[in-house]
C-alpha positions, 0 to 999 in steps of 0.5 A: 898033191896040191893042186894051184889054180892059175890066177886069171880068167877062166871059162867054163863048158859043159857038155850035158849029152857026155856029163862032161865039166871042162874049165879053161884058163885061156881061152883057146888051151892048147896042152902039151900033156895030161894026167888022169886023176884016180876021182875022175878028173884031167889036169891039161898041162903046157909045159908046167902051166895048168891050162885046163880041168876036165871033171868027167860024171861031172853031175854025179859030184856033190 
């Protein structure tokens, strides 16, 4: 599956205690549904539009 990242601004937040990286394509994203992939990445959508990505165990990634 090819993931198309929106061409817009993005906001990054990292929670060191939880080791989670949040990537938002809207200042205050509100998703209608999410998809947890096998690689520990969560894709957040509002309708068909990708509004955010959550990366679990972010510090363990290369």
